[in-house]
C-alpha positions as a printed Julia matrix, in Angstrom:
357×3 Matrix{Float64}:
  87.35  116.46   83.86
  85.63  113.39   82.35
  81.92  112.67   82.35
  79.47  109.78   82.27
  75.78  110.35   81.63
  72.4   108.65   81.82
  70.34  107.3    84.72
  72.54  108.09   87.74
  72.0   106.23   91.02
  72.13  108.92   93.72
  71.33  108.5    97.45
  67.78  109.63   96.52
  67.42  107.09   93.7
  67.95  107.24   89.93
  67.99  110.65   88.24
  68.71  111.59   84.63
  71.92  113.56   84.47
  75.68  113.21   84.51
  78.69  112.64   86.76
  81.93  114.6    86.43
  85.11  113.15   87.89
  88.86  113.73   87.97
  91.87  112.66   90.04
  89.96  109.6    91.31
  87.21  111.73   92.87
  83.62  112.46   91.89
  83.42  116.23   91.48
  79.84  116.87   90.41
  76.51  115.12   89.95
  74.05  117.22   87.97
  70.84  116.93   86.0
  70.89  117.66   82.28
  73.53  116.95   79.65
  77.31  117.17   80.19
  79.66  118.96   77.79
  80.78  115.52   76.57
  80.8   111.97   77.91
  82.91  108.83   77.72
  79.97  106.5    78.42
  76.2   106.78   78.66
  73.78  104.33   80.25
  72.78  103.25   83.74
  75.37  104.57   86.21
  75.85  102.97   89.63
  78.65  102.17   92.05
  80.55   98.98   91.27
  79.12   95.62   92.34
  80.21   93.63   95.41
  80.42   89.84   95.12
  79.82   88.89   98.74
  80.59   85.18   98.52
  82.92   83.26   96.22
  85.09   80.19   96.01
  87.18   81.26   93.02
  89.96   78.67   93.38
  87.74   75.94   91.92
  87.22   77.87   88.65
  88.95   75.11   86.65
  87.63   72.11   88.57
  85.65   69.84   86.19
  82.19   69.17   87.59
  80.76   65.66   87.81
  77.01   66.21   87.47
  76.25   62.84   89.05
  77.61   63.95   92.43
  75.59   65.42   95.28
  76.32   68.75   96.95
  78.18   66.97   99.74
  80.2    64.82   97.33
  81.2    67.88   95.31
  82.15   70.45   97.93
  82.12   69.09  101.51
  85.52   69.06  103.23
  87.84   67.25  103.41
  87.1    64.68  100.68
  84.69   66.4    98.29
  85.74   66.47   94.63
  86.63   70.15   94.8
  88.98   69.7    97.76
  90.74   66.74   96.15
  91.26   68.73   92.95
  92.48   71.86   94.75
  95.06   69.86   96.68
  96.54   68.67   93.37
  96.9    72.16   91.86
 100.26   73.94   91.86
 100.8    77.45   93.22
 101.36   78.69   89.68
  98.01   77.24   88.57
  96.21   78.77   91.53
  97.75   82.2    90.95
  96.59   82.01   87.33
  93.09   81.12   88.53
  92.99   84.03   90.99
  94.16   86.46   88.31
  91.66   85.13   85.77
  88.76   85.34   88.22
  89.75   88.81   89.42
  90.02   90.2    85.9
  86.76   88.56   84.82
  84.87   90.02   87.78
  86.17   93.54   87.16
  85.24   93.19   83.5
  81.7    92.4    84.7
  81.5    95.36   87.1
  82.7    93.85   90.4
  85.29   95.76   92.42
  85.46   93.56   95.54
  84.82   89.87   96.23
  84.71   87.99   99.53
  86.38   84.63   99.03
  85.96   81.69  101.39
  89.53   80.53  100.81
  90.38   76.89  101.36
  93.76   75.23  102.09
  94.65   76.83  105.4
  97.24   79.55  105.92
  99.08   78.75  102.68
  95.89   78.99  100.66
  95.04   82.38  102.13
  98.6    83.65  101.78
  98.63   82.61   98.12
  95.54   84.69   97.39
  96.93   87.58   99.45
 100.16   87.56   97.43
  98.55   87.03   94.03
  98.42   89.77   91.42
  94.68   90.42   91.4
  94.7    93.27   88.91
  90.93   93.51   88.71
  88.46   92.93   91.55
  90.18   92.89   94.93
  89.67   90.1    97.48
  88.36   90.17  101.01
  89.98   86.96  102.22
  87.87   84.75  104.48
  90.33   81.98  105.29
  89.93   78.79  107.28
  92.11   76.23  109.1
  93.66   73.48  107.02
  91.77   70.78  108.92
  88.46   70.67  110.76
  90.05   71.29  114.14
  91.31   74.15  116.3
  95.07   74.72  116.4
  95.89   77.95  118.22
  99.26   78.56  116.55
  97.81   77.89  113.11
  94.89   80.21  113.79
  97.12   83.05  114.98
  99.18   82.73  111.78
  96.03   82.58  109.66
  94.5    85.62  111.32
  97.62   87.65  110.56
  96.91   87.26  106.83
  93.14   87.16  106.38
  90.31   89.68  106.69
  88.23   87.07  108.45
  87.41   83.39  108.8
  84.87   81.58  106.61
  83.82   78.15  107.86
  82.13   75.38  105.84
  79.33   74.69  108.37
  78.7    73.65  111.96
  77.72   70.19  110.67
  81.3    69.56  109.51
  82.94   70.47  112.83
  83.23   69.35  116.41
  81.26   72.22  117.93
  83.58   72.92  120.87
  86.56   73.25  118.53
  84.57   75.5   116.22
  83.68   77.69  119.19
  87.39   78.13  119.91
  87.97   79.17  116.3
  85.16   81.73  116.53
  86.28   83.13  119.89
  89.89   83.64  118.78
  88.73   85.23  115.53
  86.62   87.73  117.46
  89.46   88.4   119.92
  91.69   89.38  117.01
  89.03   91.73  115.63
  88.43   89.77  112.43
  85.15   88.81  110.76
  83.69   85.35  111.37
  81.2    83.84  108.92
  79.96   80.42  107.93
  77.73   78.51  105.56
  74.47   77.75  107.34
  71.42   75.6   106.61
  72.5    74.99  103.02
  71.86   71.28  102.47
  69.97   70.68  105.73
  68.56   72.86  108.49
  71.08   73.58  111.24
  70.41   74.74  114.8
  70.13   78.53  114.71
  70.87   78.83  118.44
  74.17   76.99  118.04
  74.98   79.24  115.09
  74.17   82.4   117.06
  76.37   81.32  119.96
  79.35   81.56  117.57
  78.53   85.29  117.14
  78.95   85.29  113.35
  79.16   88.55  111.42
  77.13   87.03  108.6
  75.82   83.72  107.27
  75.84   82.24  103.78
  72.87   80.46  102.13
  70.15   79.67  104.74
  68.2    77.91  101.98
  66.74   75.39  104.45
  65.94   77.95  107.16
  62.52   78.1   108.78
  60.53   81.32  109.15
  61.51   81.32  112.81
  65.2    81.03  111.91
  64.91   84.04  109.61
  63.06   86.1   112.2
  65.82   85.32  114.71
  68.44   86.47  112.18
  66.51   89.69  111.69
  66.11   90.24  115.44
  69.86   89.81  115.95
  70.84   91.95  112.96
  72.53   88.94  111.37
  72.88   89.36  107.58
  72.68   86.53  105.05
  74.51   86.21  101.73
  72.52   84.29   99.12
  73.8    82.59   95.96
  70.74   81.8    93.79
  72.44   80.14   90.82
  74.44   77.81   93.05
  71.36   76.9    95.09
  69.39   76.15   91.91
  72.2    73.94   90.61
  71.83   71.78   93.71
  68.04   71.65   93.46
  67.29   74.33   96.04
  66.01   77.88   95.94
  66.9    80.75   98.3
  63.82   81.94  100.25
  64.36   85.57   99.22
  60.79   86.73   99.77
  60.61   85.12  103.22
  63.95   86.69  104.13
  62.78   90.14  103.08
  59.43   89.7   104.85
  61.33   88.79  108.03
  63.51   91.89  107.71
  66.79   90.07  107.04
  69.6    92.07  105.43
  70.56   90.16  102.27
  73.68   90.41  100.14
  74.45   88.56   96.92
  77.28   86.22   95.93
  78.13   83.7    93.23
  79.57   80.8    95.29
  81.61   78.08   93.58
  83.24   79.2    90.33
  83.27   75.61   89.08
  79.48   75.72   88.62
  78.77   79.46   88.21
  81.13   82.05   86.78
  81.59   84.89   89.31
  79.25   87.1    87.28
  77.16   89.41   89.44
  75.15   90.8    86.53
  73.8    87.32   85.84
  73.4    86.62   89.57
  71.27   89.76   89.93
  69.0    88.64   87.12
  68.46   85.23   88.72
  67.74   86.84   92.09
  65.27   89.26   90.52
  63.39   86.51   88.7
  63.26   84.29   91.79
  61.97   87.2    93.85
  59.28   87.84   91.25
  58.33   84.15   91.24
  58.03   84.28   95.04
  55.41   87.02   94.86
  57.35   90.31   94.96
  56.17   92.92   92.47
  59.45   94.84   92.45
  63.14   94.03   92.14
  64.77   97.02   93.84
  65.78   94.82   96.83
  68.21   93.08   94.47
  69.85   96.44   93.8
  70.58   96.74   97.52
  71.81   93.14   97.7
  74.41   93.73   94.99
  75.47   97.3    95.75
  74.78   98.33   99.34
  74.46   95.36  101.65
  77.72   93.69  100.62
  79.52   96.92  101.46
  77.91   96.93  104.91
  78.6    93.27  105.64
  82.24   93.46  104.56
  82.84   96.8   106.32
  83.36   98.67  103.06
  81.86  102.06  102.2
  78.19  101.83  103.21
  76.96  104.6   100.92
  74.73  103.52   98.06
  74.54  106.19   95.44
  76.92  108.56   93.72
  77.65  111.96   95.23
  80.3   114.72   95.0
  83.38  114.16   97.12
  83.12  110.37   96.97
  85.99  108.25   95.65
  85.61  107.35   92.0
  83.63  104.09   92.06
  81.54  103.88   88.89
  79.85  101.23   86.79
  78.09  102.11   83.52
  75.94   99.47   81.81
  74.32   99.97   78.44
  70.9   101.64   78.32
  67.81   99.56   77.51
  65.44  102.55   77.42
  63.13  101.06   80.03
  62.83  101.68   83.78
  66.31  101.94   85.31
  65.92   99.53   88.24
  64.36   96.68   86.26
  66.73   97.26   83.35
  69.74   97.13   85.67
  68.6    94.04   87.57
  66.95   92.01   84.8
  68.48   93.19   81.52
  72.12   94.13   82.06
  73.81   90.75   81.82
  73.92   90.2    78.07
  76.92   92.47   77.44
  79.93   93.72   79.36
  79.57   97.09   81.09
  80.58  100.09   79.02
  82.84  101.37   81.8
  84.13  100.21   85.19
  86.18  102.54   87.41
  87.48  101.85   90.9
  90.11  104.33   92.07
  92.95  104.25   89.55
  91.75  101.05   87.86
  89.61  101.55   84.76
  88.16   99.2    82.17
  86.4   100.59   79.12
  84.53   98.3    76.72
  85.92   98.71   73.17
  83.51  100.43   70.8
């Protein structure tokens, strides 16, 4: 049996103690000191990156361009650059991003994958030896093609659309309806660069939305009433001169998860993303940062239909992240002060990464 020790995140909150594990299962969670330990610090489940575009990791950014000029399909800079990349280059990018994320404590990432069926298949077939993808693919063009969609839905976990503003709405509705018929997730960017009609969005029956930076209080209350979660990407929003309305979302009762968005402007680093979210939340009047803990650990698991449990308990699969201790309060240390160094230990099933001493 091996052990990790420190501030352990259990279903009841953080407790000082240790976790014993073997054969990919957590065997015991106890208070006190273990016989020995391989890492000591703040111990939580691994992080979930609930929204990425990792393919653009190597796209050079032109800072003079607007959000639309950079990322809007089909002619944004990112899309032009991706279309020029070879399959070998893209596989290298996927591997690099996957390994980087696992090194930084992420076990799963939800990628809005561009380039149609071939783009999704390429990610599906890539050797992601670190964090594993939940693939949210999309059609090659901004139109509904039934045969293409059936092929796409045989590969992906779900469909991730750019926004209703980019599409003919009736064609987008056909995409959404077929996705639901096949039992796959449907999600889309919403109210990112401008406010979009929440009623039209709801009629698509999305499983979750991304951004909602330009949403009104009424929009957020409607999301809450319909149990519609939102994934926020603070660093990306700030890059484009916007700020996610985290406090208003929480006040409205919206379930929020956390993502890193485009890798060309923000490395897919959830430790840093948590810190930004915590500081924005504080600036918006919240006197605590524990909601960020739920955004990064619990809510992404719920949204992506992963294990919903937050906290470490006997009998659970081995899913552990240990970050270095800062000797302060565990929640604020984890959210605000964990990003300066790599985690001491990351374990997900049979995959383990230990920071060299």
